[in-house]
N, C-alpha and C positions, 0 to 999 in steps of 0.2 A: 645305822642308816648309811654310813659311808660304804659299808660292804654291799648293801643292797643296791646302792647307786652304781658302784663299780660293776656289780653283777649284771645290772640292767644295761649298762653301757657295753659290757662284754657281749651280752646277747644281741644287742643292737648292732654291734660291729660284725658279729658272726652272721647275722641275717643280711646285713648290707653286703658282706663278702659273698655270701651264698647267692644273693640276687645278681651281683655282678658276674659271678661265675656262670650262673644260669643264663644271663643275657649273652655272655661271651660264647657259651656252648651253643645257644640257640642261633647266634649270628654265624658261628662256624658251620653249624648244620645247614643253615640257610644258604651260606656261600657254597658249601659242598654240593647241596642239591642243585643250586644254580649252575655250578660248574659241570656237574654230571649231566644236567639237562642240556646245557650248551653243547657238551661233547656228544651227547646222544643226538641232538639236532644236527650237529655237524656231520656225524656218521650217516644219518639218514639222508642229508643233503648230498654227501659224497656218493652214497649208494644209489640215490635217485639219479644223480648226474651220470654215473657210470651206466645205469640201466637205460637212461634216455639215449646216451651215446651208442650203446649196443643196439637198441631198437632202431635208431637212425641209420646205423651202419648196415643192419640187416635189411632195412627198408630200401636204402640206396642200392644194395646188392640185388634185391628183388626187382627193383625198377630197372636197373642196368640189364639184368638177365632178360626181363620181359621185353625191353626195348631191342636188345640184341636178337631175341627170338622173332620179334615182329619185323625187324629189318631183314633178317634171313628169310622169313616167309615172304616178305615183299620182293626181295631180290629173286627168290625162287620162282615166284609167280611171274615176274618180269622175264626171267630167263625162259620159262615155259612158253610164255606168250610170244617172245622173240623167236623161239625154236619153231612154234606153230606157223608163224607168219613166214619165216624163212623157208620152211618145208613147203608151204603152199606155193610160194613164189617159184621155187626151184622145180616143183612138180609141174607147174604150168609151163615153165621154160623148157623142161625136158619133153613135154608133150608137143611143144612147138618144134623142137629139134627133131623129134621122131617123125612129125609130119614132113619136115624138110627132107628126110631120107627117102620119102616116097615121091619127091618131086623130080623133075627132069634135070634139075641143077645138081643133084647129089652125085651122079657118076663123075661129073667134071670136078667136083670137090675132091673126091678120092684120087683122081688123076693128079690134081695139084699137090696133094699130100705125097703121092708117090714121087713126083719130080723133086719135091723138097727133100725127101728121104734120100734120093740119089745124090744130091749135092752134099748132104750131111755125111753120108758114107764115104764119098770121094774125098771130102775134106779130112776125115779121120784116117783114111787109107794113105793120104799124103803121096799120091803118085804111084803107089805100089799096085794099083789095080784093085777092083772090088773082089772080095772073097766070095766063095760059093755057098756060104752058110747064111745068107740073108733070108729072113723069114718075114712075111707079112701076116699079121693076125687080124682076122675079120669075124664079123657076125656070120652065122650060118645063112642069114637072109641075103648077105652081100656076096655069096660065092659066085653068082652069075657075073659079077663085075670083075672077077679076077683077070680075064684076058685084057680088059681095058687098063687095069692097074699095071699088069705086066708090060704092056706096050708103053705106058707113060714112064715106067721106071727105066726101061730100055737096057736091062742087064739081067743075068740069070738070078732067079729067086724062086722061092717056093711059098706055098700058102698053108695056113692052118686055121682051124676054127678056134675062136676065143669066146667062151661063154660069159666071161666077165664084162664084155662090151654090151651094155644094155641099150644104148641109144644108136650109136653108129660110129663111122670113122674107121681108122685103122691104127695098128701098132706095127712097127718095124724094128727088128733087132738083128744083131750080128754078134755071136759069141766071140769070134776071133778079133773083132774090132772093139769089143767091150762097149758096145753102143746100143742103147735102146731109145727109140723115138716113139712118143705117145701123141698121136694126132687123132685120138678118139674124141667124139663130141662129148662123151662122158667127162673126160679130163678137162676139155675146154670149158665146160659148164662148171665143174667143181672149182676150177681156178678162179672163177668169178665170185665165189662165196665170200672170201675175205673182203674183196672190194665192195660187195653188196652190203655186208655188215657195217663197213666203215661209212659208206655214203648214204645208207638208208636211215641213219640216226636211230638204230635199234640197239646201240651199245648200252650195257648196264654198268654204270660206274659205281 
C-alpha cells in the first residue's frame, strides 16, 4: 500500500508539473502571439502613416502644380487682354496722328522740328560750324515739304526717304557729329507706351 500510495503521489506530481508546464507554454505562446500581433499592428500603422504622408505630399504637389498652372493661365490671359487693349488704343492714336499729317498744321510742325534740329546740331558742333553731312529722313509723302524744311533749318542739308516712318515727322542725323535726332510721330507715340501702361492700371502683378 505504501508503494502504491507513493506511486499515486508520484503520478499526481508529474501530472501537476505537466499541467503547470502546459499552462506556462500556453501563456508564453499567448504572449508571443500578442507581441507578434502588436508588432504587426505597429508595422501596419507605420506603413499606413507613411502611405498617407506620401499620398498627402503627392496631393499637395498636384494642387500646387494645378494652382501654378491656373495662375500662369490667368496671367497669360490678362497679358493678352492688356496687349489687345494697348494695341487698340495705340492704333486709334496712330490713326489720329495720321490724320494730323493731312492737316494744314503739319508743315508748321515739321518746320519746328527742323529749327530744333538746327539748335541741337549747333550745340553739338560747339561753334565749329555745321557740317555738310546733315541728312533729313522723311516719308515719301512728305517730299513736297522739303523746301519748307530746308528754309526752316537755314543751313545746307540733304533729304532721303525713310520707309520705316509710318506715321510722319522727320529724323535728322550727322555722322561727323555722331548725332541722331528722332522727331517722328512714330517715336513720339511709342514713347507714350510706358506712360500709358503705368497710368492706365493695366499692369499685371
